[in-house]
C-alpha positions as a Markdown table, in Angstrom:
| # | Residue | x | y | z |
|---|---|---|---|---|
| 1 | Met | -11.2 | -28.3 | 47.1 |
| 2 | Ala | -12.0 | -24.8 | 45.9 |
| 3 | Asp | -14.7 | -24.5 | 43.3 |
| 4 | Arg | -13.0 | -23.5 | 40.0 |
| 5 | Arg | -16.2 | -23.2 | 38.1 |
| 6 | Gln | -17.2 | -19.8 | 36.6 |
| 7 | Pro | -19.6 | -17.7 | 38.6 |
| 8 | Arg | -23.3 | -18.5 | 38.1 |
| 9 | Cys | -23.9 | -15.3 | 36.2 |
| 10 | Tyr | -21.4 | -16.5 | 33.6 |
| 11 | Arg | -22.2 | -20.2 | 33.6 |
| 12 | Arg | -25.8 | -19.7 | 32.6 |
| 13 | Pro | -25.2 | -17.6 | 29.5 |
| 14 | Met | -22.3 | -19.7 | 28.4 |
| 15 | Ala | -24.4 | -22.9 | 28.8 |
| 16 | Thr | -27.2 | -21.3 | 26.9 |
| 17 | Ala | -24.8 | -20.4 | 24.0 |
| 18 | Gln | -23.4 | -24.0 | 24.0 |
| 19 | Arg | -26.7 | -25.8 | 24.1 |
| 20 | His | -28.9 | -23.3 | 22.2 |
| 21 | Gly | -26.5 | -21.6 | 19.8 |
| 22 | Trp | -28.8 | -22.9 | 17.0 |
| 23 | Leu | -31.4 | -20.5 | 18.4 |
| 24 | Leu | -29.2 | -17.5 | 17.9 |
| 25 | Arg | -28.3 | -18.6 | 14.4 |
| 26 | Tyr | -32.0 | -19.2 | 13.7 |
| 27 | Leu | -33.0 | -15.7 | 14.9 |
| 28 | Ala | -30.2 | -14.1 | 12.9 |
| 29 | Pro | -29.2 | -16.3 | 9.9 |
| 30 | Asp | -27.9 | -13.3 | 8.1 |
| 31 | Val | -25.4 | -11.9 | 10.6 |
| 32 | Glu | -21.8 | -12.5 | 11.4 |
| 33 | Phe | -20.8 | -14.8 | 14.2 |
| 34 | Arg | -17.3 | -15.8 | 15.3 |
| 35 | Gln | -15.4 | -18.7 | 16.7 |
| 36 | Cys | -12.5 | -17.5 | 18.9 |
| 37 | Gly | -9.6 | -16.8 | 16.6 |
| 38 | Ala | -11.7 | -17.0 | 13.4 |
| 39 | Thr | -14.6 | -15.3 | 11.8 |
| 40 | Arg | -17.5 | -17.1 | 10.1 |
| 41 | Tyr | -20.3 | -15.6 | 8.1 |
| 42 | Arg | -23.8 | -16.9 | 7.5 |
| 43 | Gly | -25.8 | -15.6 | 4.6 |
| 44 | Ala | -24.6 | -12.6 | 2.5 |
| 45 | Arg | -21.4 | -11.1 | 3.7 |
| 46 | Gln | -21.8 | -7.5 | 4.6 |
| 47 | Ser | -18.2 | -6.3 | 4.7 |
| 48 | Ser | -14.9 | -7.0 | 3.1 |
| 49 | Ser | -11.9 | -8.8 | 4.5 |
| 50 | Gln | -10.4 | -5.4 | 5.2 |
| 51 | Asp | -13.0 | -4.7 | 7.9 |
| 52 | Leu | -11.8 | -3.1 | 11.1 |
| 53 | Arg | -12.3 | -5.3 | 14.1 |
| 54 | Val | -12.5 | -3.3 | 17.3 |
| 55 | Pro | -15.3 | -3.0 | 20.0 |
| 56 | Val | -17.6 | -0.2 | 19.5 |
| 57 | Pro | -20.5 | 2.6 | 20.3 |
| 58 | Pro | -22.8 | 6.7 | 21.2 |
| 59 | His | -23.3 | 10.2 | 22.4 |
| 60 | Ala | -26.8 | 11.4 | 21.4 |
| 61 | His | -28.0 | 14.8 | 20.4 |
| 62 | Met | -30.6 | 16.0 | 18.0 |
| 63 | Thr | -29.5 | 18.2 | 15.1 |
| 64 | Ser | -32.5 | 18.3 | 12.9 |
| 65 | Ala | -34.3 | 21.5 | 11.8 |
| 66 | Ser | -37.7 | 21.2 | 13.3 |
| 67 | Pro | -37.5 | 19.5 | 16.8 |
| 68 | Thr | -37.7 | 21.8 | 19.7 |
| 69 | Ala | -35.0 | 22.2 | 22.4 |
| 70 | Ala | -37.4 | 20.7 | 24.9 |
| 71 | Arg | -37.5 | 17.5 | 23.0 |
| 72 | Gln | -33.7 | 17.5 | 22.3 |
| 73 | Arg | -32.6 | 18.1 | 25.9 |
| 74 | Pro | -33.5 | 14.6 | 27.2 |
| 75 | Ser | -31.0 | 13.1 | 24.6 |
| 76 | Gln | -28.0 | 14.9 | 26.1 |
| 77 | Gly | -25.2 | 12.7 | 27.3 |
| 78 | Ile | -27.1 | 9.3 | 27.2 |
| 79 | Ser | -24.5 | 7.5 | 25.1 |
| 80 | Gly | -22.4 | 5.2 | 27.0 |
| 81 | Arg | -18.7 | 5.8 | 27.6 |
| 82 | Asp | -18.0 | 2.5 | 25.9 |
| 83 | Ile | -19.7 | 3.6 | 22.8 |
| 84 | Gln | -17.8 | 6.9 | 22.8 |
| 85 | Ala | -14.5 | 5.1 | 23.3 |
| 86 | Ala | -15.3 | 2.8 | 20.5 |
| 87 | Ala | -16.1 | 5.7 | 18.2 |
| 88 | Leu | -12.8 | 7.3 | 18.9 |
| 89 | Asp | -11.0 | 4.0 | 18.4 |
| 90 | Ala | -12.7 | 3.6 | 15.0 |
| 91 | Ala | -11.7 | 7.2 | 14.1 |
| 92 | Gly | -8.0 | 6.3 | 14.2 |
| 93 | Ala | -7.0 | 9.3 | 16.1 |
| 94 | Arg | -3.5 | 10.8 | 15.8 |
| 95 | Pro | -2.0 | 14.2 | 16.5 |
| 96 | Gly | -2.5 | 17.2 | 14.1 |
| 97 | Leu | -5.9 | 16.3 | 12.7 |
| 98 | Asp | -9.0 | 18.6 | 12.2 |
| 99 | Trp | -12.1 | 17.2 | 13.9 |
| 100 | Leu | -15.8 | 17.9 | 13.3 |
| 101 | Asp | -18.4 | 16.4 | 15.7 |
| 102 | Ile | -21.9 | 16.7 | 14.3 |
| 103 | Gly | -24.4 | 16.8 | 17.2 |
| 104 | Cys | -21.7 | 17.5 | 19.7 |
| 105 | Gly | -24.0 | 18.2 | 22.7 |
| 106 | Thr | -21.9 | 19.1 | 25.7 |
| 107 | Gly | -18.7 | 18.1 | 23.9 |
| 108 | Ala | -17.7 | 14.9 | 25.7 |
| 109 | Leu | -16.1 | 13.4 | 22.6 |
| 110 | Leu | -14.3 | 16.6 | 21.7 |
| 111 | Arg | -12.9 | 16.9 | 25.2 |
| 112 | Ala | -11.5 | 13.4 | 24.9 |
| 113 | Val | -9.9 | 14.3 | 21.6 |
| 114 | Arg | -8.4 | 17.5 | 23.0 |
| 115 | Asp | -7.0 | 15.9 | 26.1 |
| 116 | Arg | -5.5 | 12.8 | 24.4 |
| 117 | His | -4.8 | 13.4 | 20.7 |
| 118 | Glu | -3.3 | 16.9 | 20.2 |
| 119 | Pro | -5.8 | 18.0 | 17.5 |
| 120 | Ser | -5.1 | 20.8 | 15.0 |
| 121 | Ser | -8.6 | 22.1 | 15.4 |
| 122 | Leu | -11.9 | 21.1 | 17.0 |
| 123 | Arg | -15.4 | 22.0 | 15.7 |
| 124 | Gly | -18.8 | 21.0 | 16.9 |
| 125 | Thr | -22.3 | 21.5 | 15.6 |
| 126 | Asp | -25.7 | 21.3 | 17.3 |
| 127 | Val | -29.0 | 23.0 | 17.3 |
| 128 | Ile | -28.2 | 24.8 | 20.6 |
| 129 | Asn | -24.8 | 25.6 | 22.0 |
| 130 | Trp | -24.6 | 23.1 | 24.9 |
| 131 | Leu | -20.8 | 23.0 | 25.1 |
| 132 | Asp | -19.3 | 22.8 | 28.6 |
| 133 | Glu | -17.6 | 25.9 | 29.7 |
| 134 | Asp | -14.1 | 24.4 | 29.8 |
| 135 | Leu | -14.4 | 23.7 | 26.0 |
| 136 | Leu | -15.5 | 27.1 | 24.9 |
| 137 | Gly | -11.9 | 28.3 | 24.3 |
| 138 | Asp | -10.9 | 25.2 | 22.4 |
| 139 | Val | -13.9 | 24.3 | 20.3 |
| 140 | Glu | -15.4 | 26.3 | 17.5 |
| 141 | Ala | -19.2 | 25.9 | 18.0 |
| 142 | Val | -21.5 | 26.1 | 15.0 |
| 143 | Thr | -25.1 | 26.5 | 16.2 |
| 144 | Gly | -28.1 | 25.7 | 14.1 |
| 145 | Pro | -29.9 | 22.8 | 12.4 |
| 146 | Ala | -27.5 | 20.4 | 10.7 |
| 147 | Glu | -29.3 | 20.9 | 7.4 |
| 148 | Val | -28.3 | 24.6 | 7.6 |
| 149 | Ala | -25.0 | 24.4 | 9.5 |
| 150 | Leu | -23.2 | 21.7 | 7.5 |
| 151 | Pro | -23.0 | 23.6 | 4.2 |
| 152 | Thr | -21.2 | 26.4 | 6.0 |
| 153 | Val | -18.6 | 24.1 | 7.6 |
| 154 | Ser | -15.2 | 23.4 | 5.9 |
| 155 | Ser | -13.9 | 19.8 | 5.5 |
| 156 | Ala | -12.2 | 17.9 | 8.2 |
| 157 | Asp | -9.9 | 14.9 | 8.7 |
| 158 | Arg | -12.3 | 13.2 | 11.1 |
| 159 | Val | -16.1 | 13.6 | 11.1 |
| 160 | Leu | -18.1 | 12.1 | 13.9 |
| 161 | Met | -21.9 | 11.3 | 14.0 |
| 162 | Val | -22.1 | 9.4 | 17.2 |
| 163 | Glu | -25.7 | 8.4 | 18.2 |
| 164 | Val | -27.0 | 11.3 | 16.1 |
| 165 | Met | -28.8 | 9.9 | 13.0 |
| 166 | Glu | -31.7 | 8.3 | 15.0 |
| 167 | His | -32.6 | 11.8 | 16.3 |
| 168 | Leu | -32.8 | 13.5 | 12.8 |
| 169 | Glu | -35.9 | 14.2 | 10.7 |
| 170 | Ser | -33.8 | 14.1 | 7.5 |
| 171 | Pro | -31.0 | 11.7 | 8.4 |
| 172 | Trp | -30.0 | 10.7 | 4.9 |
| 173 | Thr | -29.6 | 14.2 | 3.6 |
| 174 | Ile | -27.4 | 15.0 | 6.6 |
| 175 | Leu | -25.4 | 11.8 | 6.2 |
| 176 | Arg | -24.6 | 12.8 | 2.6 |
| 177 | Ala | -23.6 | 16.3 | 3.7 |
| 178 | Ala | -21.3 | 14.8 | 6.4 |
| 179 | Ala | -19.7 | 12.4 | 3.9 |
| 180 | Arg | -18.8 | 15.2 | 1.6 |
| 181 | Leu | -16.9 | 17.0 | 4.4 |
| 182 | Val | -14.4 | 14.1 | 4.7 |
| 183 | Arg | -11.0 | 15.0 | 3.3 |
| 184 | Pro | -8.9 | 12.5 | 1.3 |
| 185 | His | -7.6 | 9.8 | 3.7 |
| 186 | Gly | -10.1 | 11.1 | 6.3 |
| 187 | Arg | -12.8 | 9.2 | 8.1 |
| 188 | Leu | -16.4 | 9.5 | 8.9 |
| 189 | Val | -17.6 | 7.5 | 12.0 |
| 190 | Val | -21.3 | 6.9 | 12.3 |
| 191 | Thr | -22.8 | 5.0 | 15.3 |
| 192 | Thr | -26.5 | 4.3 | 15.8 |
| 193 | Pro | -28.6 | 1.9 | 17.9 |
| 194 | His | -28.3 | -1.6 | 16.4 |
| 195 | Val | -31.9 | -2.6 | 15.6 |
| 196 | Ala | -30.9 | -6.2 | 14.6 |
| 197 | Asn | -29.4 | -7.3 | 17.9 |
| 198 | Leu | -31.1 | -10.1 | 19.8 |
| 199 | Arg | -32.9 | -7.9 | 22.3 |
| 200 | His | -34.5 | -5.9 | 19.4 |
| 201 | Arg | -35.5 | -9.0 | 17.5 |
| 202 | Leu | -37.1 | -10.6 | 20.5 |
| 203 | Glu | -39.0 | -7.4 | 21.5 |
| 204 | Leu | -40.2 | -7.0 | 17.9 |
| 205 | Val | -41.6 | -10.5 | 18.0 |
| 206 | Val | -43.2 | -10.3 | 21.5 |
| 207 | Arg | -44.3 | -6.7 | 21.6 |
| 208 | Gly | -44.2 | -5.5 | 18.1 |
| 209 | Gln | -41.8 | -2.7 | 18.8 |
| 210 | Leu | -38.1 | -1.9 | 18.7 |
| 211 | Thr | -36.3 | -1.6 | 22.0 |
| 212 | Ser | -34.6 | 1.7 | 21.1 |
| 213 | Phe | -37.7 | 3.1 | 19.6 |
| 214 | Arg | -40.4 | 2.5 | 22.1 |
| 215 | Pro | -43.2 | 5.1 | 22.2 |
| 216 | Asp | -41.9 | 6.7 | 25.4 |
| 217 | Asn | -38.5 | 7.3 | 23.8 |
| 218 | Gln | -39.5 | 10.5 | 22.0 |
| 219 | Pro | -36.0 | 11.7 | 21.1 |
| 220 | His | -35.5 | 8.7 | 18.9 |
| 221 | Leu | -37.3 | 9.3 | 15.6 |
| 222 | Thr | -35.7 | 7.2 | 12.9 |
| 223 | Pro | -34.4 | 3.6 | 13.0 |
| 224 | Val | -31.2 | 3.5 | 10.9 |
| 225 | Leu | -30.5 | 0.5 | 8.8 |
| 226 | Pro | -26.7 | -0.2 | 8.3 |
| 227 | His | -27.1 | -1.3 | 4.7 |
| 228 | Val | -28.7 | 2.0 | 3.8 |
| 229 | Val | -25.8 | 3.9 | 5.5 |
| 230 | Arg | -23.4 | 1.7 | 3.6 |
| 231 | Thr | -25.1 | 2.4 | 0.3 |
| 232 | Ile | -25.1 | 6.2 | 0.8 |
| 233 | Leu | -21.5 | 6.3 | 1.9 |
| 234 | Val | -20.3 | 4.2 | -1.0 |
| 235 | Glu | -22.2 | 6.5 | -3.4 |
| 236 | Glu | -20.4 | 9.4 | -1.8 |
| 237 | Gly | -17.0 | 7.8 | -2.5 |
| 238 | Leu | -16.2 | 6.2 | 0.8 |
| 239 | Ser | -15.1 | 2.7 | 1.5 |
| 240 | Val | -17.0 | 1.3 | 4.4 |
| 241 | Ser | -16.4 | -1.2 | 7.2 |
| 242 | Thr | -18.6 | -2.2 | 10.2 |
| 243 | Arg | -18.0 | -2.8 | 13.9 |
| 244 | Tyr | -20.3 | -3.3 | 16.9 |
| 245 | Gly | -20.0 | -1.7 | 20.3 |
| 246 | Gly | -21.6 | -1.2 | 23.7 |
| 247 | Val | -22.3 | -4.6 | 25.3 |
| 248 | Asp | -26.1 | -5.1 | 25.4 |
| 249 | Leu | -28.2 | -6.7 | 28.2 |
| 250 | Ile | -29.2 | -10.3 | 28.1 |
| 251 | Pro | -33.0 | -10.5 | 27.7 |
| 252 | Leu | -35.0 | -11.6 | 30.8 |
| 253 | Thr | -32.0 | -11.7 | 33.1 |
| 254 | Gly | -32.6 | -8.6 | 35.2 |
| 255 | Gly | -29.8 | -6.5 | 33.7 |
| 256 | Arg | -26.9 | -8.9 | 33.2 |
| 257 | Arg | -24.6 | -8.3 | 30.2 |
| 258 | Trp | -23.3 | -10.8 | 27.7 |
| 259 | Pro | -20.0 | -12.4 | 28.8 |
| 260 | Ser | -17.0 | -12.1 | 26.5 |
| 261 | Gly | -17.2 | -15.7 | 25.2 |
| 262 | Ile | -20.6 | -15.1 | 23.6 |
| 263 | Arg | -19.8 | -11.6 | 22.5 |
| 264 | Cys | -16.8 | -13.0 | 20.6 |
| 265 | Arg | -19.0 | -15.5 | 18.7 |
| 266 | Phe | -22.1 | -13.3 | 18.1 |
| 267 | Pro | -21.0 | -9.7 | 18.0 |
| 268 | Ala | -24.0 | -8.5 | 15.9 |
| 269 | Leu | -26.5 | -10.0 | 18.4 |
| 270 | Thr | -24.9 | -8.9 | 21.7 |
| 271 | His | -24.0 | -5.2 | 21.2 |
| 272 | Arg | -26.4 | -2.3 | 21.3 |
| 273 | Ser | -24.7 | -0.1 | 18.8 |
| 274 | Val | -23.4 | -0.5 | 15.2 |
| 275 | Val | -20.4 | 1.5 | 14.2 |
| 276 | Met | -19.8 | 2.3 | 10.5 |
| 277 | Ile | -16.5 | 3.7 | 9.3 |
| 278 | Gly | -16.3 | 5.5 | 6.0 |
| 279 | Ile | -12.8 | 6.2 | 4.7 |
| 280 | Arg | -12.1 | 8.5 | 1.7 |
| 281 | Asn | -9.3 | 7.2 | -0.4 |
| 282 | Glu | -7.0 | 9.5 | -2.3 |
| 283 | Gly | -8.6 | 10.8 | -5.5 |
| 284 | Thr | -12.2 | 10.3 | -4.4 |
| 285 | Ala | -12.8 | 13.8 | -2.9 |
| 286 | Arg | -16.2 | 15.3 | -3.7 |
């Protein structure tokens, strides 16, 4: 009779979750975990019942004033397609919107918006103009450090900061500037490496360092804490919700990724990026 069991690469993680789920809860008593079809919370609840629930994640480009182009270039294009797709999903794309991508790099996200969502306009900022040639006629490029460029940019319906904040020398100043560019009923989508997932927690305990901020990862300057992002966006008049995206690797398995059953129950521990969506309601324009 045919073996109907799951492949070994799935049996082991699933068995680990069933037998040692207490370990995940012990390592992360403050984060959300789910039971299929329901959501449970341990510790302080971080988000409201109106939270958006979709997979998530980054493209990564430095936009700060001081870093040199030589240090910025290694960050180009390293964000996974799954994170980019999740960011666009979180943005709630529809035809006729004005888009602004802060730290646009080669323009991968703006190309996806152009090809799929019939935008009214596309703008991108970065320290150096790295836009691909096929985008030059469709995207208005604003070149310069974000601290200098953003005050010259007009507001937009959708503002994206996808895997950008960790590259900045003044991330909180730029985040406030980005939030103020969001029009009423518009959205700001921020993604950044999730420093509270299981892999980061274990490496911090064992090696005393964060996985996404190892010494050899020079483009990553600043770990970004979601509760600080939330605080700033709320101060700027946005309502905030949180998602997770980009399936992470299972520690000590040689590159295997978390199966869907575990990701469903422990999204905050099993994804490599956190996605925060700030929505400006009518009457809260800055």
